[in-house]
C-alpha positions in Angstrom: 1.5 2.2 -21.0 0.6 -1.4 -22.7 -0.5 -3.9 -20.1 -3.4 -5.7 -19.3 -5.8 -4.4 -16.9 -6.3 -6.1 -13.8 -9.9 -7.8 -13.6 -12.5 -5.2 -12.2 -10.2 -2.3 -12.7 -12.1 -0.3 -15.4 -15.3 -0.6 -13.7 -13.7 0.4 -9.9 -12.1 3.4 -11.7 -15.5 4.7 -13.2 -17.1 4.2 -9.8 -14.1 5.7 -8.1 -14.5 9.1 -10.6 -18.1 8.9 -10.0 -17.8 9.1 -5.6 -15.4 11.9 -6.0 -12.4 9.9 -4.9 -9.2 11.7 -6.3 -6.2 9.9 -4.2 -5.9 6.7 -5.7 -2.3 5.2 -6.8 -1.5 6.2 -10.6 -1.1 3.3 -13.1 2.5 3.5 -13.2 2.7 2.7 -9.5 0.0 0.3 -9.5 1.6 -1.7 -12.5 5.0 -1.8 -9.9 2.5 -3.0 -7.0 1.7 -5.9 -9.3 5.3 -7.1 -10.3 6.1 -6.7 -6.8 3.5 -9.0 -5.7 4.4 -11.6 -8.3 8.1 -11.8 -6.4 6.5 -13.5 -3.2 4.6 -16.8 -3.7 2.3 -17.6 -1.0 2.9 -14.5 0.6 1.3 -12.6 3.4 0.5 -9.1 1.9 -1.0 -5.7 3.9 -2.4 -2.6 2.0 -2.9 0.1 4.5 -5.5 2.2 2.9 -7.4 0.7 0.5 -9.2 3.7 -0.9 -11.9 2.4 -3.5 -9.5 -0.7 -4.6 -7.8 0.3 -7.4 -4.4 -0.5 -6.1 -5.8 -3.3 -4.6 -6.6 -4.9 -8.1 -3.2 -4.5 -9.2 -1.9 -6.3 -6.2 -4.1 -9.3 -6.3 -3.7 -9.9 -10.0 0.3 -10.2 -9.1 -0.4 -12.5 -6.3 -0.7 -16.1 -6.8 -3.5 -18.4 -5.4 -1.5 -19.3 -2.3 -1.2 -15.7 -1.0 -3.4 -13.7 1.1 -4.0 -9.8 1.3 -5.6 -7.8 4.2 -6.1 -4.2 3.5 -7.5 -1.7 5.5 -9.5 1.9 5.3 -11.8 4.2 7.2 -13.7 5.3 4.8 -16.7 3.4 4.1 -18.3 5.2 1.4 -14.6 4.5 -0.6 -14.4 0.8 0.7 -17.8 -0.1 -0.1 -16.8 0.5 -3.8 -13.9 -2.0 -3.2 -16.3 -4.6 -1.4 -18.4 -4.3 -4.3 -16.1 -5.4 -6.8 -13.5 -7.5 -4.8 -15.0 -9.2 -2.2 -15.6 -12.1 -4.0 -11.9 -13.1 -4.4 -11.1 -15.5 -1.3 -7.6 -14.0 -0.9 -8.9 -10.9 0.1 -10.0 -9.5 3.7 -11.5 -6.0 3.3 -11.6 -4.6 6.7 -13.4 -0.9 7.7 -10.9 0.1 10.7 -9.0 3.0 12.0 -5.6 2.4 10.7 -3.8 3.3 14.3 -6.5 1.2 16.1 -6.0 -1.6 13.5 -1.9 -1.5 13.8 -1.9 -1.6 17.7 -3.8 -4.7 17.8 -2.3 -6.8 15.0 1.6 -5.4 15.9 2.3 -9.4 16.3 1.4 -10.1 12.4 4.2 -10.7 10.1 3.6 -9.4 6.5 5.9 -10.2 3.4 4.8 -7.1 1.4 3.2 -4.0 2.6 1.8 -1.4 0.6 1.3 1.7 3.1 -0.8 4.4 0.9 -2.3 5.9 4.2 -1.1 8.2 7.3 -0.8 4.9 9.4 2.0 3.3 8.3 3.7 5.6 6.6 3.6 9.0 8.2 2.2 7.8 11.4 2.9 4.4 13.5 6.0 3.8 10.8 8.3 1.9 13.4 4.9 -0.2 14.2 4.5 -0.8 10.9 8.0 -1.7 9.8 8.5 -4.1 12.8 5.1 -5.7 10.9 7.5 -6.6 8.0 9.4 -9.8 7.7 13.2 -10.6 7.1 13.1 -10.1 3.3 10.1 -8.4 3.0 8.9 -5.0 0.5 7.8 -2.0 2.2 6.3 0.1 -0.2 5.3 3.7 -0.3 4.2 6.6 -3.2 3.1 9.9 -3.6 6.9 11.2 -2.4 7.6 13.4 -5.1 5.5 17.0 -4.2 1.9 16.8 -5.3 -0.8 19.5 -6.2 -2.8 18.6 -3.4 -0.4 18.6 -0.7 -1.2 20.6 2.3 0.8 23.5 3.8 3.7 21.8 5.6 3.3 18.4 4.0 6.8 18.8 1.8 8.4 18.9 5.2 6.6 15.9 6.6 7.7 13.8 3.2 11.3 15.2 3.7 11.4 13.7 7.4 10.0 10.6 6.0 12.8 9.9 3.6 15.3 10.8 6.4 13.7 8.5 8.7 13.7 5.5 6.0 17.4 6.2 5.1 18.8 6.2 8.0 18.0 2.8 9.6 19.9 -0.2 9.5 17.1 -2.7 9.2 16.1 -1.6 5.9 17.6 -1.2 2.0 16.0 1.5 0.8 15.9 2.7 -2.9 13.9 6.2 -3.9 12.6 6.5 -7.5 11.7 9.9 -8.9 9.3 8.3 -11.3 5.8 8.0 -11.3 4.6 9.9 -8.2 7.6 9.0 -6.3 8.1 5.8 -5.2 10.4 4.3 -2.3 10.9 0.9 -2.3 12.6 -0.8 1.2 13.3 -4.5 2.1 14.1 -5.4 5.3 17.3 -7.2 5.9 17.5 -7.7 9.8 15.4 -7.4 13.0 16.0 -4.4 15.4 16.5 -5.7 18.6 
């Protein structure tokens, strides 16, 4: 891949390796996140699962100056890495919280773009997360191809998630057998 890396990406990557965090999104996925972020000027963005902030750097790199990104994680050890390198960006709100509690408390918020990179908003509280998506908004998930670190029984959860997404009438869904397995959905209507 011959693309310019976002500002602070390399420093965050080094800190990520040193921290032992091994669930970061790959560079191909992150490049797509940046490209899709560019399609939502003045957008309201949500990242469920900051980790150390590697994917966050790419989303920010694709956003314009009128956009905002809320990124949540429940692990302060890893979120502190993102804070150390990204907190100066006034478009970004990094929040240490439980994903379930945050989604329930903020379900009235609407987003143009949701990257769900953790259990909440993907395998748990899917309907609630998708209700937060504006019409025309992008819902993006990765790691849908079998991964070496999947625990016993996770394959069945991934299959169920795909079936749930593809059966919805409020989304157009595209699956990609690329990178770690990407799903991109666009909300086409509200479910009443």
